[in-house]
Each structure stands twice: as structure tokens, then as C-alpha cells.
N, C-alpha and C positions, 0 to 999 in steps of 0.2 A: 516337426516344425523346423523350417530352415532357420539357421541362426542369423542369416542376413537376407532379408527379402527385398530391400530397396536401396539403391545407391543414386546419389545426385551430386552434381558438381555445379557450383555457382560462384560468382564473385563475392556477393554479400549475402549472408544468411541472417534473417531477422527471426528471432525466437519470441513469439507472442503476437497476437493479432488484435490487441486493443487499440485505442486511439494512438498511443505512442508508437506502437509497432507498425501500424498501417501508414502513419505519417512519415516515419523514417523510410519505409519501403518505397513509398511513392516518391520521395525525394531522390532515392537511389535510381529508381527507374527513369525518372525525368532527366537524369544526367546521362542516360544511355548505358549505364552499367547494369550487368545482369544481377538480379536479386530474386530470392525465394523466401517464403514465410513458412514457418512451422508453428502449429498451434494445437493445443489440446482440444479445442472446441471448434465447431463450425464458425466461420468468420462472422456470421450475422448474429452470433449469440455472445458477444463480448460484454464485459461488465459495464462498459461505458453507456450502453443502452439502458439496461435494467436499473442500475443503481443511480446514475446521474438523473435519469428521468424521474425515478421514484422520489428522490430527494429534492427535486425541483431546483437544482443548482442553477445559478445564473452567472452571466459574465458582467464585469463592470464596464461602464462606458466612460471614456476619458472626459473629464471636464475641460472646457476650452482654456481655462487658466492653469491646468495641471502641467507639471513637468515630470521628467523621468525621476529626478531626485526627490520630488515631493511624493510621487507614488511609492518610491522605494522606502522613504521615511515612514509613510503610512503603513506599508507592509510590515516594517520592522516593529511598529508600535501596535499593530492590530487595529486597522481602521474599523470604526463601528458604523459610520454613516456613509453609505455608498449608493450611487445611482445604479439602476439595473437595466439590462436589456431584456428582451423577451424571454419567457420561461422555456425550459426543456432544451436549452442549448446543447446539452450533452448528446442527446439522441440525434438531433439535426446534424451535429458535427460528425458523429460516427456514420450515419447514413451516407453523407457526402464522401467521407473517406473511403468507405466500402465501394461506392459507385466508381470513384476515381481509380481504385486499385483494380477493379474489374475492367475498366476502360483501358488500363495500361497492360492488361493480361498478365498481372503478377501471379506466378504460380504459388498456390497455397496448399500445404500438406496438412490435412485435418486429422484430428484424433491422434496426434503424435506426441508422446511424452518424452522430452529430452532428459536423459539421465546424466549425461556428462559432456562437457566441452573437451574437444580433442586439442591437446597442446604438445608442442615439441620445442624444447629449449627456449621456453618463455614466449612462444609465439603460437597463437591459436590457428588451427587449420580446419576446423569444422565442428560438428556435433554428432552425438550418437543417441539413439532413442529407440522406442518401440511403439507399435500400434496398439492403442488401448482396446481395440475390438478383437483383433486376431493375434496379437503378440508378435507379429513380424517385425524384424529390426529395420531401422532406418539409419543409414550412414550418409551424412551430407558433408562433402568437402567444400570449404569456402576459404577465400582469401581473408575475409574479415567476418566477424559475428557481432550482431547487435542484440543485446539482452533487453527485452521489453516485456518481461514476464511478471511484472507486478512486484509488490513489496512483501511485508510479513505481518499484516494486520490480523491474519487468521490464527496467530498464535495466542490470541486472547479469546476468552469465552464469548464475549459480546463483540461482534464485528460486523461491519457492513459488507465484508468480502463474502463471495459465494463459496459453496462447500469445498470445491476443489482448487481454489485459487488463493493467491497471496499467502501461501504457507511458508514462504521464505526460500522457495526454490531458486530464485535468482541469486540470493545471497550465497547459497550453498554452491551453485554452479560456478560462480565467480571466484569464491575463496578457494575451492578445490583446484581451480585453474591457476591460482597464484595471485589473485587480486586482493585488495584490502577493502574493508568496509569503513564508512564514516558515519558517525552519530546514529547508530541503529537504535539507541535508547530514546530518540525523539520520534514520537508517534502522536498524531492528532486524534484526540477523542472527541467525537461529536456528542454533545450533551443529550441529544434526543434520539436514541435508538429504541426501536420497539422491543418490548420484552418477549413478545410472542405473536403468532404461533411459531413453532420451531422452524418452519420453512422460510420465515421472514424475520426471525429474531435478529436484532441488531441493525435492521434496515433503518437508515436515518429518516426522521420526519423532516419535512420541509423547513428550511431556515426561515421561510416567509411567515411561519406561524408566530414567531415572537415579534416580527415586524407588525403583524396584524394586531397583536395585543394579547397573545397567550401568556398565562401566568403559570409558575411552577408551585405546586403544593406538596407538602409531605402528608403522612398518614394522620396527622393531627389537624389538617386543614390549614396549616400555616403557610403563608407566602414567604418561604424561607430565604429568598434572595436578599431580604432586608438585612440578614446577618453577614452577608458576604460582599455585597456591592449595592448599598442603599441608593446610590445615585443612578446607576444604570440598570439595576435590577436584572430582568431576564435578557436585556440587550447588552449585558456585559460581554467581554470577549469569551470565546468558547472555552478556553482553559479554565477560567474562573467559574463559569456555569457548570462545567463538568465536575470540577472539584467540589463545588457546593452540593451538587446532587449526590456525589460519592460520599461526602461527609454525612449527609442526612441519612443515607442508607446504612452506612457503617455504624452510626450511632443509634440505630434502631428506630428511626423515624420514616423508614421506607415502607413500601407496599409489601403485601405477602409474597409477591413474586420477585422482590428485591429491586424495585424501581421507585420512581416518584411520579407525580401526576402533572401532565401538561394540559392545562384547562383553557378552553375557549368558550365555555358555556355561558359566561357572563356577557359575551358580545351578542349583538343582534344577529339572529340566524341568517338574515340576508347578507350581512357583512361577511360571515364565514363562507357562505355558499358562493358569493361573488369573488372573493379574493383567494379562497383556498378550495376551488372546486375539485381538483385532482386528489388532494388529501382527503376531502370528505368522501369522495367516491371510493378511494382505496381502502379507507378504514371500514367502510361498510362491507367491502368485499372480503377483507382479511379477518375482521373481528366482529362483523355485524354491529359496528359501533358508530353511532351518530354523534359526531364531534360537536354539533350544535347544542347537544344536551349533556354529553358525558365526556369526562377527561380521558386522555390517552396515557397509558402507562408506559413510561420511558426510562431508559437507563443509559449512562455513558457508554458509547460504543467505539471501538477502535476503527477509525475511518481511513486514515491516510498515513503512509510511511514517509516521514520527513527526512529520515536518514536512509542510507542504503549503500550501494557499491560506490567506492571512491572513484570519482572521475575528474578529469581536468575540465574546468568549466568552459574553456574555449572550444573544445571539440568532443567532449564526453568520452575520450579514450581512457583506458584503465591502466593498471600496472602491467597488464599482459598485452604484448604487441598484437594488434589486430582485433582486440576485444573492446567493444563499446557498450555502454549501458545508458538507458533513458527511461523516463517515466518514474513510477514508484520504485523501480529496480535501482535507480541511482539516487544518491543524496540530493536533496533539493536546496534551492537558493533562498528559500523564504523563511529562514530562521526556525524558531521552535513554536511559533504560534501564528501561522499565516492566515490571512483572510481566505476563505474557501473560494472566493471569486477569482483569485489569481490562478487556480489550479488548471482550468481548461486552457487558458492562454499559455501557461507554462508548458503543458503537454505539447502543444503545437509548435511553439518556438524551439524548444529543446530537441524535439524529435526531428525537426527540419535540419537543425545544426548537426545532429548526430548522423542522420542519413547522408548528408553532404560529406561529412568527414570520413565516414566509412567508405563511401564511393571513391573519394579521392585517394584514400589509402590503398584500396584494392587496385585502382587504375595504375598506380605507380609501381606495383610489384612486378618483378620480372620472373618470379617463381616462388612456390611455397613448398617447403619440405613436409612430407606427410609421413608420420611415424606409424608403421604397422603395429609396433608394440603398444602404442597408446590405444589403438582401435581394439586390439586383442584384450587389453585390460578392461576396457569399457564393456565388452561382451562378457568377459569372465565375471564381472560384477553383477550383470543382469542374471546370469545363470546361477550365481551363488544365492541371490535373493529368491529366485524361482524355486530353488530346492530347500528353502528354509521351512522347517516343519516343527518349530518350537511351540510352546504353550501360550505365549503372550499374544494377545489380540492387538493388532496394529492400531485400529480405530480407538480402542480403549486407552492406549498409551497416548495417542494424540489428544484425547479429551483431558487426560491427566496433565499434559503440558499446558493446555489452554487454561485449565482451572488454576494451576500453579502460577502462571503469569498474571492472571486476573487478581489473584490474592496478593502476590508479592511484588509485582512490577506494573500495576495498573495506573490509575489516575493519580494516586498518592503513594509515594515510596519512602522507605527509610532503610538504613544499613542493616538492621536486624532482619527485616523482611527479605531484602535482597539476598543476604547470606543464606537464609532459610530456603529461598528459591533455588539457589545454586546447589545446595545439598540435596534438595528434592529432585533437581534435574539430573544429578549424578545417579540417583537411584533409578530414575526412569531410563536413563541411557543404559544402565546395566541390564535392566529388564528387556530393553530393545535388542539385546544380543540373543534373545531366545524367542524371537517372533516366529509366527507361522504365516506363510503366504499361500493363499488358496485361489486357484484359477477355476472359474465356473462358467456357466452358460452366459453370464453377463459380461464376460470378457476379462481383461487384465487389469481392472481397476484396483484390485488388492495389491498388485505389484506397484502400481502408482502410489498407493497409500504408504507402502513401505518406504519409498523414496521421499514422500512427503514427510514422514516421521523423521527421517534423517535431517531434512531441511528445517523442520520445526524445532528440533533439538538444537541445531546449530544456531538458528536465528535467536532462539531463546537465550542461549548461552552468551552470544555476543551482546544482546540487549541487556541482560543482567550484569555482565561484567562492566560494560560501559556505564550503566546506570549507577553502579557502585562507585566508579571512579569520578563521575560528575557530581561532585559534592556541592551542589547549588540548586536553587530553584530557577528553572529557565523555561518559560512557556509551559508546554504540556508536561515537561519533566519536573514534577513537584516533589522535592525532598522535604518531608516534614521535619527531619532532623537537621536540615540545612536550608531554612526558608529564605536566606539572603540571596541576592542576585548580583553581588559585587563583581563577579568575573563573567557574568553573562555576555555572550557574543564575542568573547575574547579567547576562548579555547574551543577546540573541537576534539572529539574522541575518534581515534583510529583503532581498528581491530583487525587482526589476522589470526589464523589458526596457530601460527608459530609464536606470536608475541602476546596474544591476548589483547587487552585494552591498554591504551596509553594516551596521554593528553598531548596535544600539540597547540602552541599559541597561534592565534589568528592575527593577521595584520590589522592595524587600526582602521576604523571606518572613516571615510571622507567626512569632513565637517558638514557638508551639505546634507548628509543623511542623518546627522546627529542633532543639528541645531534647529530643525523644524519645530515650531511651537507645538506644545503638547496637545492643544485643542484643535490643531489644524486638521481638516478632513478634506476628502477629495471632491466634495460637492461645492466647495467654496462657500 
């Protein structure tokens, strides 16, 4: 097998073909700058379609009396009462982005796993990877690189991320290149993830269910939200509902499968069929479950990375010259408990900004130095892993990390648990030195798993270390040993491989974002 099968040169390289990656690539192409996309998957099989559609996420509609400041204040406070647009916005969005990318003839390299960003003297000049099917190598030279490869939600046992995605690859690629992370400990847990079957475990149940009137029950038949938020009940913010479900399960009042029950059976069947037709159909398909009669077994599931690669908010550039990040790969602007309705809009706006900035950066360069040594090092790393013949199973170690993170850095955290998690992670990392990588008729997926394990361990370590240093309860970061939020929104956590976790003060919020009345909502 040739060590280098494919070479490509372009002005901007986008790594990732989800909504963020495609929107950034489209922006670059529309400015007239050359762009290419590399992705592990066929471009019509991105997570935006399957998961956003399954969850029936919707976008907010601006109220005529709304202002930017009011919406920002609502976001900081977790708005509960929002008006909605038509359902399934996620898939419509992705379909249109994909069509526009085809129209612009943006080249897309499918089934390519990027193992390393190529950097020389603090400046990125491309990426290196391999074909998941035949193992041939890909070397892409680029003036700038946009990372849009997702976050790190798959380092938990229950997650909405698909099997080969959101393993923390973007965090590893960026930090190995010299970038920092920001707030990796902040992760959004959707309170209603399916407990099974395995192929869809963690997939979020539509948020519309609680708007329609679904109630949460423990194994005693108690509507347990009365103990956690008697005023808002199931319509409380996601962090509170997830924490309530976690507590019920942890204290022995959960189901046999380690979940709680989301029940719609008390509602008229016609109401459920009219307002939740997709959920009704999907549960029949997945579990032969009729939600008009039987409850859905759910568990808090890691859904969205709120932290990620540190970027400058004005252009999404990183500490590495020429490297940009967007989507879940980058830290987000919506604090630690954002309304899910903001997410789709955020993807579009930030991806457009990022694509424009990357195109502008590349267009102004007069030349890029390409280090042959960096390319040789990337190839040597691939060869080293391909020759690994140890006794440890890569997939088993990945499962161990996910179980460890669920137990010690899940919905509720404390110092003792986090320290135990770090100790356990050290042991797993030591075992990872003795892995075996096996190539078979199915292709080079086991090599990808080996890199995913590296990414998972790095993302877990960054998350644990930052969670340890953030001694407060802040949105989805709930420290049972530090329940107060006195310093919330005034510090951020920065992490690098060289320094570990450290706190950095945040500037004060404008008064217009703080002084909105607590009961104000976007519907007027």
C-alpha cells in the first residue's frame, strides 16, 4: 500500500460536512476563494439530518417587540416560553446547504479521517489523514483550515452523538496543533434521551412532549418534579430537569434500565397523535411502543458541547495562525444552559462569519511555508498505530472512558468523584499504550478507533480538570459540593496540554443584559 495516495492543494480546507462545515465552505466559495471539504461520511449523511429531525428541534421566531438585548438576556436566563416555527428545521436546513454546496461545485473528499493538522512555526498549512475504506493517505495543503468536526459528547455513555462522531477529535487536533480549549466542562444534557435499543440509545425525545403535557414519573409512580421545581415542573429548564432525573435514578427510584418514565398516556390519544405524530411513529418503529398508552423510558443524555476550542468571537480564529473553528468544535456564546432553539441559528451565523474570515485570511497571504518534517511525522504516527499489536481492545477502552465520565463527570459532579475519574483515566491511558489495531475486510475503521481513543482520553482529561477547577454550580455544570453560583458567568476555564486547567476572569456583562425582569419572556 502506498504511504501517500492523494494530494490536494486549496486555499481553505474545511474539516467536517455538517451544517457548520457546509455553511462555512459555502461562504468561502461565494467569495471566490478556493475551498475543499474533507469528511468521514458521505455528505448527505451528516448528524444534522438524523438527530435534529428525530428530536424535532425548532427555531425561535422573533417577537415584534423583541430586541437583541432582550433575547440575549432570555438566553442567559434560559427562556422557557418561546414561540416556534415549523418543525424539522434541522433537516430542511441541511438539505438546502447540501444543494447549495453542489451548485457551487465545492469538492468533497468522503471517507477521509484526518489524523493531524500540519503546522510549521505556529502556522497551519494543511491536514493529513487516511481513507477509511482502503487506507490510502491524504495530504491536503491549505492556506487556512476550518475545524467543524463536532464536539465531545460521545465521551459519555448516554449521548445523542452517533457512533463515530463527537469523540473529541476536534479538541485533540486543535490542541496538538497548539490551540487552547475553553470551558470543555460545560456540556448540555438533554433530559429525555432514549435508554434503548442500542442503535438509538441516547437519541433525544422531542422537546415538544413536555409542551404537550408529558409528565415524568419514577419507579414508584411519583411525579418527582414536585421535589425540584414545583412551579414549572417538567417545563423547568433542561439543567434542572436533567438533574432531577439523575437524582431519582441515583437514589434508587429509577427504572431497571437506569432511566425514568416520560408519560403521555393521561392525555387524550387524539392530542398525542395530532401534536406528536413523528414521535408516535418513531417509538412504534424503534420499540413497538404506543405512547398514547405506555410511557417512554428516558435518561439524561449528553447532547451539545457548550465549550470547545478557544476562538476569537469576532472571526473564530484560534491561537494557531490560519486555524479557525466553528460549530460544536468551538466554545459557544450561550453560557452554560442555553435554550436549544438558539443552536441552529448559532450554527448558521457563526459558520458564515468563520468562512468569511478564513477566506479573507487566505486571500491576503503571499505564500505559505510547508514543512516536510511535519508531514513525515504525521505519516510516521499512522504507521506506528498500524503496527500496534498489543492485547488491549480499543473499543473496550473507549467504553471504559464513557462509563467513567458518566459516573464521575455527568449531570452531577463533586471533587471526590472528579479526582476518582482522573485516577481512572490515568489507568485507562496506561492501558492504551498496549492496544492492538487490526485491519480487516471492513476497512481501516479500527485505526480510526485508535485515534478516537486518543481524542476521547484527551477530551475527558480536559473536561475533568476544568470541572475540578470550576468550584461552582453553573448551568449544566452542577457541583453538589459547591451548589452556589456566586461567580457564575464571571470566570471561564482555559485548558492546554502544557498548562492544564486555569481560571480566567470574564468582563462584566452590560447592564442591559442583566437588568431584564426575571419573568420577562420572548413572547411578550
